[in-house]
ROLUMDO-281450 format. One line per 8 residues: their letters; for each residue y, z, x of C-alpha. Coordinates in steps of 0.2 Angstrom, whole numbers, plus 5000, padded with zeros to 4 digits. Layout:
# ROLUMDO-281450
a> Y/Z/X ~ ...
***
This chain:
# ROLUMDO-281450
mstftaps> 5197/5202/4712 ~ 5196/5186/4702 ~ 5182/5174/4706 ~ 5183/5155/4702 ~ 5168/5144/4704 ~ 5170/5126/4704 ~ 5154/5116/4700 ~ 5151/5101/4712
ssfgpika> 5151/5090/4696 ~ 5169/5095/4692 ~ 5174/5084/4708 ~ 5167/5075/4722 ~ 5167/5080/4740 ~ 5185/5086/4744 ~ 5195/5075/4755 ~ 5211/5076/4764
hnalagnh> 5221/5070/4749 ~ 5212/5081/4737 ~ 5217/5098/4746 ~ 5228/5110/4737 ~ 5242/5116/4747 ~ 5248/5134/4747 ~ 5240/5149/4737 ~ 5238/5145/4719
ffgqttit> 5230/5162/4714 ~ 5237/5179/4714 ~ 5227/5194/4721 ~ 5212/5194/4731 ~ 5204/5177/4726 ~ 5187/5170/4732 ~ 5184/5152/4728 ~ 5166/5145/4730
vsglrdds> 5164/5127/4729 ~ 5147/5121/4730 ~ 5151/5103/4735 ~ 5157/5109/4752 ~ 5146/5111/4768 ~ 5140/5128/4771 ~ 5127/5130/4784 ~ 5116/5141/4773
qyrppavf> 5116/5128/4760 ~ 5117/5112/4771 ~ 5105/5098/4766 ~ 5101/5086/4779 ~ 5100/5068/4777 ~ 5083/5061/4772 ~ 5082/5050/4787 ~ 5086/5057/4804
rsipfprn> 5089/5047/4820 ~ 5091/5054/4837 ~ 5090/5041/4851 ~ 5100/5046/4867 ~ 5101/5029/4874 ~ 5109/5013/4867 ~ 5098/4998/4863 ~ 5095/4987/4879
edlvprsa> 5102/4970/4874 ~ 5096/4964/4891 ~ 5078/4970/4889 ~ 5065/4959/4898 ~ 5050/4957/4886 ~ 5034/4963/4893 ~ 5022/4956/4880 ~ 5006/4963/4887
etnkldql> 5012/4980/4886 ~ 5022/4979/4870 ~ 5008/4971/4860 ~ 4995/4985/4866 ~ 5008/4998/4861 ~ 5010/4990/4844 ~ 4991/4989/4841 ~ 4990/5009/4846
lpgtsgyr> 5005/5014/4835 ~ 5007/5000/4821 ~ 5019/5010/4810 ~ 5006/5011/4795 ~ 5001/5026/4786 ~ 4992/5040/4797 ~ 4995/5051/4812 ~ 4994/5042/4829
taalsglg> 4997/5046/4847 ~ 4999/5035/4863 ~ 5006/5037/4880 ~ 5014/5026/4893 ~ 5010/5031/4911 ~ 5015/5023/4928 ~ 5025/5025/4944 ~ 5043/5032/4942
gsgktqia> 5054/5017/4940 ~ 5040/5006/4932 ~ 5049/5004/4915 ~ 5040/5017/4904 ~ 5056/5023/4896 ~ 5063/5006/4892 ~ 5047/5001/4883 ~ 5048/5017/4873
ldyayrrq> 5065/5014/4869 ~ 5062/4997/4863 ~ 5048/5004/4852 ~ 5060/5017/4845 ~ 5072/5004/4840 ~ 5060/4993/4833 ~ 5053/5006/4822 ~ 5071/5011/4817
sdpdcsif> 5072/4994/4807 ~ 5061/5004/4794 ~ 5075/5012/4784 ~ 5064/5026/4779 ~ 5058/5031/4797 ~ 5066/5046/4807 ~ 5067/5044/4825 ~ 5067/5060/4837
wvhadset> 5068/5059/4856 ~ 5065/5073/4867 ~ 5066/5074/4885 ~ 5050/5083/4891 ~ 5051/5085/4909 ~ 5055/5104/4908 ~ 5054/5118/4896 ~ 5073/5119/4897
sftkdyqs> 5076/5101/4892 ~ 5062/5101/4879 ~ 5070/5117/4871 ~ 5087/5110/4872 ~ 5083/5094/4863 ~ 5073/5104/4850 ~ 5088/5115/4847 ~ 5099/5099/4844
iagklglp> 5086/5093/4832 ~ 5085/5110/4823 ~ 5104/5109/4820 ~ 5104/5092/4812 ~ 5088/5095/4802 ~ 5098/5110/4794 ~ 5087/5124/4800 ~ 5095/5141/4801
nnlsgedl> 5106/5142/4817 ~ 5099/5160/4821 ~ 5083/5154/4826 ~ 5078/5154/4845 ~ 5063/5154/4857 ~ 5046/5150/4850 ~ 5052/5152/4832 ~ 5065/5138/4835
lravcdki> 5051/5127/4842 ~ 5039/5131/4828 ~ 5052/5128/4814 ~ 5057/5111/4821 ~ 5038/5106/4823 ~ 5035/5111/4806 ~ 5050/5102/4799 ~ 5045/5086/4808
eanpnwvl> 5027/5087/4802 ~ 5034/5088/4784 ~ 5044/5072/4785 ~ 5035/5058/4777 ~ 5039/5045/4791 ~ 5043/5049/4808 ~ 5042/5045/4826 ~ 5043/5057/4841
vldnaddl> 5046/5051/4859 ~ 5042/5063/4872 ~ 5050/5056/4888 ~ 5046/5060/4906 ~ 5032/5073/4902 ~ 5028/5072/4921 ~ 5022/5090/4923 ~ 5008/5091/4912
twfgvaqn> 5005/5110/4915 ~ 5020/5112/4902 ~ 5009/5106/4889 ~ 4994/5116/4893 ~ 4985/5104/4905 ~ 4978/5115/4919 ~ 4980/5109/4937 ~ 4978/5119/4953
lgpgsskp> 4995/5124/4957 ~ 4990/5133/4973 ~ 4991/5152/4978 ~ 5006/5161/4970 ~ 5008/5148/4956 ~ 4997/5157/4943 ~ 5011/5163/4932 ~ 5007/5158/4914
rlnlntfv> 5018/5146/4906 ~ 5023/5143/4888 ~ 5012/5129/4881 ~ 5024/5117/4874 ~ 5010/5106/4866 ~ 5009/5120/4854 ~ 5025/5114/4847 ~ 5021/5095/4846
pkcligsg> 5018/5089/4829 ~ 4999/5086/4827 ~ 4997/5081/4809 ~ 5006/5076/4793 ~ 5009/5087/4778 ~ 5003/5075/4764 ~ 5002/5056/4766 ~ 5014/5047/4776
tgtvlwts> 5017/5040/4794 ~ 5018/5051/4810 ~ 5019/5044/4828 ~ 5020/5054/4844 ~ 5023/5042/4860 ~ 5023/5051/4877 ~ 5029/5044/4894 ~ 5023/5051/4910
rdrhiags> 5021/5047/4928 ~ 5004/5057/4928 ~ 4989/5046/4922 ~ 4980/5062/4919 ~ 4988/5062/4902 ~ 4975/5050/4896 ~ 4960/5060/4890 ~ 4970/5076/4890
lvgarrai> 4986/5075/4879 ~ 4980/5058/4871 ~ 4964/5050/4870 ~ 4957/5041/4885 ~ 4959/5024/4876 ~ 4976/5028/4870 ~ 4986/5027/4886 ~ 4994/5012/4893
hiarmtsk> 4997/5010/4912 ~ 5014/5002/4916 ~ 5011/4993/4932 ~ 5023/4981/4942 ~ 5031/4967/4933 ~ 5025/4949/4934 ~ 5034/4938/4945 ~ 5042/4929/4931
eaevllna> 5047/4945/4922 ~ 5055/4952/4938 ~ 5065/4936/4940 ~ 5071/4936/4922 ~ 5077/4955/4925 ~ 5085/4951/4941 ~ 5095/4937/4933 ~ 5099/4947/4918
vrnketsk> 5107/4962/4928 ~ 5115/4951/4941 ~ 5122/4940/4926 ~ 5118/4924/4937 ~ 5104/4911/4935 ~ 5093/4908/4951 ~ 5099/4892/4959 ~ 5086/4880/4967
neneavge> 5091/4884/4984 ~ 5089/4903/4980 ~ 5071/4901/4973 ~ 5062/4905/4990 ~ 5073/4920/4994 ~ 5071/4927/4976 ~ 5053/4927/4977 ~ 5054/4936/4995
llaeldyl> 5066/4948/4988 ~ 5056/4953/4972 ~ 5040/4955/4984 ~ 5050/4967/4995 ~ 5055/4977/4979 ~ 5037/4977/4974 ~ 5041/4970/4957 ~ 5047/4987/4952
plaisraa> 5060/4987/4938 ~ 5071/5001/4944 ~ 5072/4994/4961 ~ 5076/4976/4954 ~ 5090/4982/4943 ~ 5098/4993/4955 ~ 5097/4978/4968 ~ 5104/4966/4954
symrrtst> 5118/4978/4949 ~ 5123/4981/4967 ~ 5124/4962/4971 ~ 5134/4959/4955 ~ 5147/4972/4959 ~ 5148/4967/4977 ~ 5146/4948/4976 ~ 5132/4949/4988
siedylsd> 5121/4934/4989 ~ 5102/4935/4988 ~ 5100/4931/5005 ~ 5112/4943/5013 ~ 5104/4957/5002 ~ 5087/4952/5007 ~ 5092/4952/5025 ~ 5099/4970/5023
irrrkrrw> 5084/4977/5015 ~ 5072/4970/5028 ~ 5080/4980/5041 ~ 5070/4996/5039 ~ 5083/5008/5043 ~ 5095/4999/5030 ~ 5082/4997/5017 ~ 5084/5014/5008
kvlgkleh> 5102/5016/5011 ~ 5104/5000/5001 ~ 5091/5005/4988 ~ 5097/5022/4987 ~ 5115/5018/4982 ~ 5120/5026/4966 ~ 5123/5013/4951 ~ 5129/5019/4934
drfhreqa> 5115/5017/4921 ~ 5118/5020/4903 ~ 5099/5022/4901 ~ 5098/5038/4911 ~ 5105/5055/4908 ~ 5119/5060/4920 ~ 5109/5074/4928 ~ 5093/5063/4929
sstvletw> 5088/5055/4945 ~ 5093/5036/4945 ~ 5088/5030/4962 ~ 5071/5025/4967 ~ 5070/5038/4980 ~ 5075/5051/4969 ~ 5063/5047/4956 ~ 5048/5047/4967
disveylr> 5054/5063/4975 ~ 5051/5072/4959 ~ 5033/5066/4959 ~ 5031/5070/4977 ~ 5037/5088/4976 ~ 5027/5091/4961 ~ 5011/5085/4970 ~ 5016/5096/4985
keneltyd> 5018/5111/4974 ~ 5002/5108/4965 ~ 4992/5105/4982 ~ 4999/5104/4999 ~ 4984/5094/5004 ~ 4988/5079/4992 ~ 5006/5079/5000 ~ 4999/5078/5017
vlhslafv> 4987/5064/5013 ~ 5000/5054/5005 ~ 5011/5054/5020 ~ 4997/5051/5032 ~ 4993/5035/5022 ~ 5011/5029/5024 ~ 5007/5025/5042 ~ 4992/5014/5040
dnqnipfd> 4990/4997/5031 ~ 4995/4997/5012 ~ 4980/4987/5007 ~ 4961/4990/5007 ~ 4962/5008/5012 ~ 4944/5013/5013 ~ 4937/5030/5005 ~ 4931/5036/5022
lirgavrl> 4949/5034/5029 ~ 4956/5045/5015 ~ 4942/5057/5018 ~ 4947/5058/5036 ~ 4965/5062/5031 ~ 4958/5075/5020 ~ 4948/5084/5034 ~ 4962/5082/5046
gkktmapl> 4974/5090/5033 ~ 4963/5105/5030 ~ 4962/5107/5049 ~ 4980/5106/5053 ~ 4988/5119/5044 ~ 4993/5125/5061 ~ 5006/5114/5070 ~ 4998/5098/5075
gkisdtdk> 5003/5100/5094 ~ 4992/5114/5095 ~ 4977/5104/5090 ~ 4967/5094/5104 ~ 4965/5075/5101 ~ 4947/5077/5106 ~ 4944/5089/5091 ~ 4929/5084/5080
dgedndyd> 4932/5082/5062 ~ 4915/5090/5058 ~ 4900/5084/5048 ~ 4900/5077/5032 ~ 4898/5089/5018 ~ 4900/5089/4999 ~ 4915/5100/5000 ~ 4925/5087/5010
yddtvqvi> 4919/5073/4997 ~ 4924/5083/4982 ~ 4941/5087/4990 ~ 4943/5068/4994 ~ 4939/5064/4975 ~ 4952/5077/4969 ~ 4966/5070/4981 ~ 4962/5052/4977
trlcefsf> 4962/5055/4958 ~ 4979/5065/4959 ~ 4987/5050/4969 ~ 4980/5037/4958 ~ 4986/5047/4942 ~ 5004/5047/4949 ~ 5001/5028/4953 ~ 5004/5031/4972
lgirspsq> 4987/5024/4975 ~ 4978/5010/4965 ~ 4959/5007/4964 ~ 4956/4989/4971 ~ 4942/4979/4963 ~ 4926/4977/4973 ~ 4924/4961/4983 ~ 4909/4950/4983
nsqaktyd> 4905/4955/5001 ~ 4907/4974/4998 ~ 4905/4986/4984 ~ 4913/5000/4994 ~ 4928/5009/4986 ~ 4945/5004/4993 ~ 4962/5008/4987 ~ 4980/5000/4988
mdklvqea> 4997/5008/4990 ~ 5013/4999/4986 ~ 5022/4995/5001 ~ 5038/5002/4994 ~ 5030/5019/4991 ~ 5024/5019/5009 ~ 5042/5014/5015 ~ 5049/5028/5004
aryrlqkd> 5038/5041/5010 ~ 5042/5037/5028 ~ 5061/5036/5024 ~ 5059/5054/5016 ~ 5052/5061/5031 ~ 5065/5053/5042 ~ 5079/5059/5031 ~ 5074/5077/5030
ksetkgea> 5074/5084/5048 ~ 5071/5102/5042 ~ 5053/5097/5038 ~ 5041/5105/5049 ~ 5028/5090/5046 ~ 5039/5075/5050 ~ 5037/5057/5054 ~ 5029/5062/5072
yfakaafr> 5016/5073/5063 ~ 5010/5060/5050 ~ 5011/5045/5062 ~ 4999/5055/5075 ~ 4988/5059/5061 ~ 4986/5041/5054 ~ 4982/5036/5073 ~ 4969/5050/5076
itsrlfpl> 4960/5045/5059 ~ 4960/5027/5062 ~ 4955/5028/5081 ~ 4940/5038/5076 ~ 4934/5027/5063 ~ 4937/5010/5072 ~ 4920/5006/5082 ~ 4918/5002/5100
sdkddrdw> 4914/4984/5095 ~ 4912/4977/5112 ~ 4896/4987/5115 ~ 4885/4976/5102 ~ 4893/4962/5093 ~ 4876/4959/5086 ~ 4877/4973/5075 ~ 4882/4968/5058
evrgrceq> 4886/4986/5052 ~ 4898/4988/5067 ~ 4907/4971/5064 ~ 4909/4976/5045 ~ 4917/4992/5050 ~ 4928/4984/5063 ~ 4934/4972/5050 ~ 4937/4987/5037
ylahaqqa> 4948/4996/5048 ~ 4956/4982/5058 ~ 4972/4981/5049 ~ 4974/5000/5048 ~ 4971/5002/5067 ~ 4985/4989/5070 ~ 4996/4998/5058 ~ 4993/5015/5064
gawaelhn> 4997/5008/5082 ~ 5014/5002/5077 ~ 5021/5020/5077 ~ 5015/5025/5095 ~ 5033/5029/5101 ~ 5035/5041/5087 ~ 5023/5054/5093 ~ 5023/5049/5112
gevkvakl> 5005/5042/5109 ~ 5008/5026/5119 ~ 4993/5028/5131 ~ 4980/5033/5118 ~ 4987/5020/5106 ~ 4985/5006/5119 ~ 4967/5011/5122 ~ 4964/5008/5103
lervaiyl> 4973/4992/5102 ~ 4963/4986/5117 ~ 4947/4989/5107 ~ 4954/4980/5092 ~ 4959/4965/5105 ~ 4941/4965/5111 ~ 4935/4963/5094 ~ 4946/4949/5090
cvrrrwre> 4943/4940/5106 ~ 4924/4941/5102 ~ 4927/4934/5085 ~ 4939/4920/5093 ~ 4954/4925/5082 ~ 4966/4921/5096 ~ 4982/4922/5086 ~ 4979/4940/5079
cgavceka> 4972/4945/5097 ~ 4988/4939/5106 ~ 4999/4950/5095 ~ 4988/4965/5098 ~ 4987/4962/5117 ~ 5006/4960/5119 ~ 5009/4977/5110 ~ 4996/4986/5120
lhlrqgal> 5003/4979/5137 ~ 5020/4984/5131 ~ 5015/5002/5128 ~ 5005/5003/5144 ~ 5020/4995/5154 ~ 5032/5008/5147 ~ 5020/5023/5149 ~ 5011/5019/5165
gdqhldtl> 5020/5006/5174 ~ 5015/4988/5180 ~ 5003/4994/5194 ~ 4992/5005/5183 ~ 4974/4999/5182 ~ 4975/5000/5162 ~ 4991/4990/5163 ~ 4982/4977/5174
dsmyllvw> 4967/4976/5162 ~ 4979/4973/5148 ~ 4988/4959/5157 ~ 4971/4951/5162 ~ 4966/4950/5143 ~ 4982/4943/5138 ~ 4980/4929/5150 ~ 4963/4924/5143
tyiyqgry> 4971/4925/5125 ~ 4984/4914/5131 ~ 4972/4902/5138 ~ 4962/4901/5122 ~ 4979/4899/5112 ~ 4983/4883/5122 ~ 4998/4892/5130 ~ 4992/4887/5148
ekaenlcr> 5009/4888/5156 ~ 5012/4905/5151 ~ 4995/4911/5155 ~ 4996/4904/5172 ~ 5013/4913/5176 ~ 5006/4929/5169 ~ 4990/4927/5179 ~ 4999/4924/5196
rtlrlrer> 5008/4940/5192 ~ 4992/4950/5188 ~ 4983/4942/5204 ~ 4997/4948/5215 ~ 4997/4965/5208 ~ 4978/4967/5208 ~ 4977/4961/5226 ~ 4990/4974/5231
vlgprypd> 4982/4989/5221 ~ 4963/4984/5222 ~ 4962/4972/5237 ~ 4957/4954/5237 ~ 4938/4956/5236 ~ 4937/4968/5222 ~ 4928/4961/5207 ~ 4943/4962/5195
tlhtidal> 4954/4953/5208 ~ 4940/4939/5208 ~ 4940/4938/5189 ~ 4959/4936/5190 ~ 4956/4920/5202 ~ 4944/4913/5190 ~ 4956/4915/5175 ~ 4970/4907/5185
aaailsqg> 4959/4893/5190 ~ 4954/4890/5171 ~ 4973/4890/5166 ~ 4976/4877/5179 ~ 4961/4867/5175 ~ 4967/4867/5156 ~ 4982/4858/5162 ~ 4972/4844/5170
rndeaenl> 4975/4850/5188 ~ 4957/4848/5193 ~ 4957/4848/5212 ~ 4968/4864/5212 ~ 4956/4873/5200 ~ 4941/4868/5211 ~ 4948/4876/5226 ~ 4951/4892/5216
fqqalklr> 4934/4893/5209 ~ 4926/4889/5226 ~ 4937/4903/5234 ~ 4931/4916/5221 ~ 4913/4910/5222 ~ 4913/4912/5242 ~ 4921/4929/5241 ~ 4908/4935/5228
qevpgenh> 4894/4928/5238 ~ 4900/4938/5253 ~ 4903/4955/5244 ~ 4891/4958/5229 ~ 4877/4945/5232 ~ 4871/4930/5224 ~ 4862/4937/5210 ~ 4878/4947/5204
hgtsfsmg> 4883/4942/5186 ~ 4901/4938/5192 ~ 4894/4925/5205 ~ 4885/4916/5190 ~ 4902/4917/5181 ~ 4911/4908/5196 ~ 4897/4895/5197 ~ 4898/4891/5179
nlalvfqs> 4917/4889/5180 ~ 4914/4877/5195 ~ 4902/4868/5185 ~ 4914/4864/5172 ~ 4927/4857/5185 ~ 4913/4845/5191 ~ 4909/4841/5173 ~ 4928/4837/5170
qgkndkae> 4928/4827/5186 ~ 4913/4816/5180 ~ 4903/4824/5194 ~ 4888/4827/5182 ~ 4875/4829/5195 ~ 4884/4842/5204 ~ 4888/4851/5187 ~ 4870/4849/5181
klyrqvie> 4863/4858/5197 ~ 4875/4872/5196 ~ 4872/4875/5177 ~ 4853/4876/5180 ~ 4856/4889/5194 ~ 4867/4899/5183 ~ 4854/4899/5169 ~ 4841/4906/5181
lrkevlgr> 4853/4919/5188 ~ 4857/4924/5171 ~ 4839/4925/5164 ~ 4835/4936/5179 ~ 4850/4948/5178 ~ 4854/4947/5159 ~ 4839/4941/5150 ~ 4835/4924/5142
khpdtlss> 4842/4930/5126 ~ 4859/4936/5132 ~ 4874/4927/5124 ~ 4880/4922/5142 ~ 4863/4915/5146 ~ 4863/4905/5129 ~ 4881/4899/5133 ~ 4876/4892/5150
mhdlsccl> 4861/4882/5141 ~ 4873/4876/5129 ~ 4884/4869/5143 ~ 4870/4861/5151 ~ 4865/4852/5135 ~ 4883/4845/5134 ~ 4882/4840/5152 ~ 4865/4831/5149
yeqeryse> 4872/4822/5133 ~ 4886/4815/5143 ~ 4873/4807/5155 ~ 4865/4799/5140 ~ 4849/4810/5142 ~ 4849/4813/5123 ~ 4832/4819/5121 ~ 4834/4832/5134
aidiqeqv> 4851/4838/5128 ~ 4844/4840/5110 ~ 4829/4849/5115 ~ 4839/4862/5124 ~ 4852/4863/5110 ~ 4839/4867/5097 ~ 4833/4881/5108 ~ 4850/4888/5109
lelekevl> 4853/4887/5091 ~ 4837/4896/5086 ~ 4841/4910/5099 ~ 4858/4912/5093 ~ 4853/4913/5075 ~ 4841/4927/5080 ~ 4853/4936/5092 ~ 4871/4933/5085
grkhpdtl> 4867/4928/5067 ~ 4871/4912/5058 ~ 4889/4916/5056 ~ 4894/4920/5073 ~ 4907/4907/5081 ~ 4895/4902/5095 ~ 4881/4899/5082 ~ 4892/4888/5072
dsmhdlss> 4898/4879/5087 ~ 4880/4875/5092 ~ 4876/4869/5074 ~ 4891/4858/5075 ~ 4886/4850/5091 ~ 4867/4848/5087 ~ 4872/4840/5070 ~ 4883/4828/5079
ylfeqgry> 4870/4824/5092 ~ 4857/4820/5079 ~ 4869/4810/5068 ~ 4874/4799/5083 ~ 4856/4796/5086 ~ 4853/4790/5069 ~ 4843/4805/5063 ~ 4854/4808/5048
kkayni> 4842/4819/5037 ~ 4839/4832/5051 ~ 4858/4832/5055 ~ 4863/4835/5036 ~ 4849/4849/5035 ~ 4857/4859/5049
***
């Protein structure tokens, strides 16, 4: 056998036109050409780039995040790490991609990109890097991973991006994965470069949905939370992907659309891409997604994305499903709390509300239908508290919850949940009918929690603690009540809404009160019928709400209907029937029909005097209303006489400091002032104001009314200094 060795210096790399055709040697001949590629002798290029996505020419600069990232990873000598964390679809990968391409401008810098969402994807990308780095192709498993790690560390200038490291347990960060999930995993963090061999520059940039990456895989101060875009950034992204600038007549609709999409980059880009392809206007698209059943059909449409792997999730819903399923696998309680919170208001969620969801979640591992609505949640204990903190921490780390800054009025911890996250959770439950815990389960859970937390505010409006709690849970009670039909809870939900309405009524927030009363009435009419006593109570409360809203004709029509029903069901002399006559008279009086109103008040007064007796509180109510009629007719002598009788009755029955007694004194003061008996009127009004401050507080609407009236009286009498001091 003859052997011919051609040194590489004899000729350069053999190209097509250098090849020798045919066999030019006799016998068994081996030719060794050192200039040709041989896997065992392959020398990789000094600089290696492996970025799986093209550069985004339409990237919207997010200067705050980019500047901070450049400060953490400046590209100068040394080993550094940092992480980008945030909700799925918030733009973490795009910011990392932009950083990688900017570092690529350094001709000596190698770029490595690894998908870190699982051991399979991590190993596959390391395998690809190994081949291009010239590592032996017979390596596998941990030997392969270690060899790639060592090779990267030996490189003098490199960047490694670990994208979508959402399951931190793959990297040795221990989490409670629940029973049956204790199988040990390969710690992939062992194979992430941790240092440099010699001098040079080494950079590791992580992206993750789990904010727990801060303080575990990178330093606590070396993680950047990627939140929603600013409104300006969001509009620039919408226009870039839509390939159309916002016109003047679209400005308002664009603002509303971006708010509906929670300024989330993935949602905005999907919406803009769909509008561009289908020539859909902003207004039409906004109309589509505002219809709750259409929202996720529209947002869930698949759009080609050159910045996503083919097998990766590309819709908002799919992206969040990954995080939700991971949390569920880790702890079913966290999953339950997340979905319970989807049925309350998305802002100012109190710690105690979440704690209530934790308690209920721990109790209701059995089907909800087997648990009585009267079950007690149990006493507070540290175990509940610790569980609540753990659940909140995980929901915050996955950006499903955000901590709200304390207000000046309260230092209590509250949390916000993106509206889009809530709607995605509800849509997920609606879509998957196989779930044993579906929409009805979590809607009922949210109602039970808020119903127990919302106080019985009508018992004592002077209690500031009660008022504060009412205010804290007001929006949550209303939102939880919106889902009554889902869990057949119309009757119980209406009772909660009645408590909410009474609180709003006492606070004179009539616009809000009207919407709540209408909802409660609708639920009771559907579940109980028009003639049920609870339905009639809702109708009566709504009548007074309409009166104070100034909707007198509507109040009159509803009141006449309520009166007919109460007379039929309860009888003409029943106290509730007489209250309804008073309400009808008030609606008529407000329309200027004084004589008709007087007749009705006289009728109610006569019936009350016949049945319960003159000292009854209802009798004083009719007398006070009749006095108002006399005052509006200019019959101040008659009005004054009745007012004084009412005051004495109420002092006897209710006490001299009762709000109703003080209200009658206020009415008498106004009557006296109209008679130009200024000194008497001011004296009585001063007494009223001092007592209201003591009983109701300085900020109560009745107190404020008295302050206004007294200061006006004093000002008109030329007592300016005293008026200003009030």
